[in-house]
C-alpha positions in Angstrom: -9.8 -22.1 -11.8 -11.6 -18.8 -11.7 -9.8 -15.9 -13.3 -9.2 -12.9 -11.1 -8.1 -9.5 -12.6 -5.4 -7.6 -10.8 -4.7 -4.0 -11.8 -0.9 -3.5 -11.6 0.3 -0.3 -9.9 3.6 0.8 -11.5 5.7 3.9 -11.9 7.8 4.2 -15.1 7.7 0.4 -15.6 8.7 -0.4 -12.0 6.1 -2.7 -10.4 5.0 -1.5 -7.0 5.0 -3.8 -4.0 1.2 -3.6 -3.6 0.8 -5.2 -7.0 2.7 -8.3 -5.9 0.6 -8.4 -2.8 -2.6 -8.4 -4.9 -1.2 -11.2 -7.2 -0.4 -13.3 -4.1 -4.0 -12.8 -2.8 -5.5 -13.5 -6.2 -3.7 -16.8 -6.5 -5.1 -17.9 -3.2 -8.6 -17.3 -4.5 -8.2 -18.4 -8.1 -5.9 -17.7 -11.1 -4.3 -14.3 -11.2 -4.3 -12.3 -14.4 -2.4 -9.0 -14.3 -3.7 -5.9 -16.1 -1.0 -3.6 -17.2 -2.0 -0.1 -18.4 0.6 2.1 -20.2 4.1 1.5 -21.5 6.8 -0.7 -19.9 5.1 -4.1 -19.7 8.0 -5.9 -21.4 10.4 -5.2 -18.6 7.9 -6.1 -15.9 6.5 -9.4 -17.3 9.1 -11.6 -15.6 8.4 -9.9 -12.2 4.7 -10.4 -12.6 5.2 -14.1 -13.6 7.5 -14.5 -10.5 4.5 -13.7 -8.3 2.0 -15.9 -10.1 0.5 -14.0 -12.9 -0.8 -16.7 -15.3 -1.7 -14.0 -17.9 -0.8 -10.4 -18.5 -3.3 -8.2 -20.3 -1.3 -5.3 -21.8 -2.9 -2.0 -22.8 0.2 -0.2 -24.0 -1.6 2.8 -25.5 -0.1 5.9 -23.8 -3.5 7.7 -24.3 -4.8 5.6 -21.4 -2.4 7.2 -19.0 -2.8 10.7 -20.4 -6.1 11.3 -18.6 -7.0 11.0 -14.9 -8.4 7.6 -13.7 -11.4 7.3 -16.1 -9.6 5.4 -19.0 -8.3 2.8 -16.6 -11.9 2.2 -15.3 -13.1 2.0 -18.9 -10.5 -0.6 -19.8 -11.3 -2.7 -16.8 -15.0 -2.5 -17.5 -14.4 -3.9 -21.0 -12.3 -6.7 -19.6 -15.0 -7.6 -17.1 -17.5 -7.8 -20.0 -15.2 -9.8 -22.3 -13.5 -12.2 -19.8 -16.2 -12.5 -17.0 -13.7 -12.7 -14.2 -14.6 -13.9 -10.7 -13.4 -10.7 -9.2 -11.3 -7.6 -9.8 -8.6 -6.6 -7.3 -7.1 -3.1 -7.1 -5.0 -1.3 -4.5 -6.8 0.8 -1.9 -4.8 3.9 -2.7 -6.6 7.2 -3.6 -6.5 6.4 -7.3 -7.3 2.7 -6.8 -10.4 3.4 -4.8 -11.6 5.9 -7.4 -11.1 3.4 -10.1 -12.9 0.8 -8.1 -15.9 3.1 -7.6 -16.1 4.0 -11.3 -15.7 0.4 -12.3 -18.5 -0.7 -10.0 -20.9 1.9 -11.6 -19.9 0.8 -15.1 -20.4 -2.9 -14.5 -23.4 -2.7 -12.1 -21.3 -4.4 -9.4 -20.8 -4.1 -5.7 -17.5 -2.6 -4.4 -15.6 -3.1 -1.2 -12.8 -0.8 -0.2 -10.0 -0.8 2.5 -10.1 -4.5 2.6 -7.3 -6.2 4.6 -7.9 -9.9 3.5 -10.2 -11.9 1.3 -11.3 -15.5 2.1 -12.9 -18.2 -0.1 -16.1 -17.0 -1.6 -14.7 -13.5 -1.8 -15.7 -12.7 1.7 -13.7 -9.5 2.5 -12.3 -8.6 5.9 -12.2 -5.0 7.1 -10.3 -3.7 10.1 -12.3 -0.7 11.4 -12.4 1.7 14.3 -8.6 1.7 14.4 -8.4 -2.0 14.3 -10.7 -2.4 17.3 -13.4 -4.3 15.2 -13.1 -6.8 12.4 -16.0 -6.9 10.0 -16.7 -9.2 7.1 -18.6 -8.3 3.9 -19.5 -9.8 0.6 -20.6 -8.4 -2.7 -24.1 -9.6 -3.7 -24.4 -8.1 -7.2 -22.3 -8.4 -10.2 -18.5 -8.9 -10.2 -16.9 -8.2 -6.8 -14.7 -5.1 -7.1 -12.3 -5.2 -4.2 -9.8 -2.5 -3.1 -7.2 -4.0 -0.9 -5.2 -1.9 1.6 -1.4 -1.9 0.9 0.7 -3.9 3.2 -2.2 -6.2 4.2 -0.8 -9.3 2.5 2.8 -10.6 2.4 3.9 -11.1 -1.2 4.8 -14.7 -1.9 6.7 -15.8 -5.0 4.8 -18.4 -7.1 6.7 -18.7 -10.4 4.7 -18.9 -13.6 5.2 -18.2 -17.3 2.5 -15.7 -18.1 0.8 -15.5 -21.5 0.5 -12.0 -22.9 -2.6 -10.6 -24.5 -2.8 -7.1 -26.0 -6.0 -5.3 -25.2 -7.4 -1.9 -26.0 -10.5 0.2 -25.4 -12.2 3.1 -27.2 -12.4 6.1 -24.9 -15.5 8.2 -24.8 -15.4 12.0 -24.5 -16.4 11.6 -20.8 -13.3 9.4 -20.3 -11.2 12.2 -21.7 -12.7 14.8 -19.4 -9.6 15.5 -17.4 -6.3 15.5 -19.1 -2.9 15.4 -17.4 -0.9 18.3 -18.6 2.2 18.0 -16.5 3.9 15.5 -14.3 6.4 16.6 -11.6 8.7 13.8 -10.4 9.4 14.1 -6.7 13.1 13.8 -5.9 13.9 10.6 -4.1 16.3 10.5 -1.3 18.5 7.6 -0.3 15.8 6.3 2.2 13.4 3.6 1.0 9.8 4.4 0.3 7.7 4.5 3.5 5.0 2.0 2.4 7.5 -0.5 1.0 10.3 -0.3 3.5 11.4 -3.4 5.5 12.3 -1.1 8.5 10.5 2.1 9.6 11.5 4.5 12.4 8.7 6.9 13.3 8.7 9.9 15.6 5.8 11.4 17.5 4.8 14.2 19.9 7.5 13.3 22.3 10.2 14.4 19.8 9.2 17.9 20.7 9.9 19.8 17.5 10.9 19.7 13.9 14.6 20.3 14.7 14.6 17.1 16.8 13.5 14.9 14.0 17.2 14.7 13.1 17.4 12.1 15.9 14.7 10.0 14.1 16.4 10.4 10.8 19.8 9.5 12.2 18.4 6.3 13.7 16.6 5.5 10.5 19.7 6.0 8.4 21.8 3.8 10.6 19.3 1.0 9.9 18.7 1.8 6.2 15.1 2.5 7.2 12.3 4.8 6.1 11.2 7.7 8.3 7.6 8.0 9.5 5.7 10.3 11.8 2.6 10.3 13.9 -0.4 12.5 13.2 0.5 14.8 16.1 3.9 15.4 14.7 2.7 16.1 11.2 -0.2 18.3 12.3 2.3 20.3 14.3 4.3 20.9 11.2 7.3 19.0 12.4 7.4 16.6 9.5 5.6 16.5 6.1 2.1 14.9 6.0 3.2 12.5 3.3 5.2 10.7 6.0 2.2 10.3 8.4 1.6 6.7 9.6 -1.9 6.0 10.8 -5.6 5.6 10.0 -5.7 9.0 8.1 -2.1 8.5 6.8 -0.2 5.6 5.3 -0.4 2.0 6.4 2.9 0.2 6.8 3.7 -3.4 7.6 7.5 -3.6 7.8 9.7 -6.4 9.4 10.7 -3.9 12.1 8.8 -0.8 13.3 10.4 1.5 15.9 8.1 4.0 17.5 10.0 6.9 19.1 8.1 9.3 21.4 4.7 8.0 20.2 2.0 7.4 22.8 0.2 4.8 20.7 -3.2 6.4 20.1 -5.6 4.1 18.2 -5.4 6.3 15.1 -1.6 5.6 14.8 -1.9 1.9 15.7 -4.3 1.3 12.9 -1.5 2.2 10.4 1.3 0.0 11.9 -0.1 -2.7 14.1 0.5 -5.4 11.4 4.3 -4.8 11.6 6.2 -8.1 12.2 8.3 -6.7 15.2 7.4 -3.5 17.0 9.8 -1.6 19.3 8.8 1.5 21.3 10.9 4.1 23.1 8.8 6.3 25.5 9.5 7.8 28.9 5.9 7.1 30.0 5.6 3.5 31.2 1.8 3.7 30.9 1.8 4.8 27.2 -0.7 2.7 25.2 2.0 1.8 22.7 3.5 -0.6 25.2 0.3 -2.8 25.0 1.2 -3.5 21.3 5.0 -3.9 21.3 7.3 -6.8 21.2 10.1 -4.8 22.9 9.6 -1.7 24.9 12.2 0.8 26.3 11.0 3.1 29.1 13.4 6.0 28.9 14.1 9.5 27.5 14.3 9.3 23.7 16.9 12.0 23.6 19.3 9.6 25.4 18.1 6.2 24.2 17.8 6.9 20.4 21.3 8.5 20.0 22.9 5.7 22.0 21.0 3.1 19.9 22.2 4.9 16.7 25.8 4.9 17.9 25.7 1.1 18.8 24.2 0.2 15.4 26.8 2.3 13.6 29.6 0.6 15.5 28.4 -2.8 14.4 28.3 -2.1 10.7 
């Protein structure tokens, strides 16, 4: 089977969900080989094997994570030259897309970004114009470099016992052009990460103000969910932009998505329409969000959401 390289996203040795999604996708197309850059591979090898990594290339040199992006692209370019993989998959995050672009230039290959699925023959699927149009594309030159949008593929366990191979690369002065001098760890609350949560509760323009987001947070906490927000809410300064769900924010695909006071503009729908079950609470029966939902509640969110939180809390 054709080998497919998967760049593993991880934080302090903890494998991110998107990496498991990429391994799942790679195994549908060929044989997945994980590429781990930085320390912590020993503790993650079993997890990578659980989701089908047949091999793990480990570049443990901390120098590779001491500079911004370029060293990772350099290492991948060397692996492409040495191993001749059928394709390289990375996450379509801000960093992942930059790595993909740099790698494409280094290897003389075509690159596809914001991909939501890949079919046989490495035909990539794109959801564009807010999900209104599905487009397909294929790389014609070199090794396909494909950046896949997080939450586009459901991770599926496919246990394997991965072989480990140590790899390294000699960095050029250009690769060392931008050094990381400080890292600030953002404090984590008790809520799950927005892009990896099984349940998401989001608030929109209908919430009416920053002070009313306590209603959204209360409902989310009763469900053990993450909190999201529409662009209208974040642009108004009611909630931080890092929690924005939508085409210009984060893409989520939880088991349950509850949209509270969100009209359902196409920009927002593009970031959550792949959720397994969608519930909307909105007082406007003509709101576009109701075209998308599995369950809709036409009512005042200031009455419905607190009652829902109360009922959920009673049943715990």
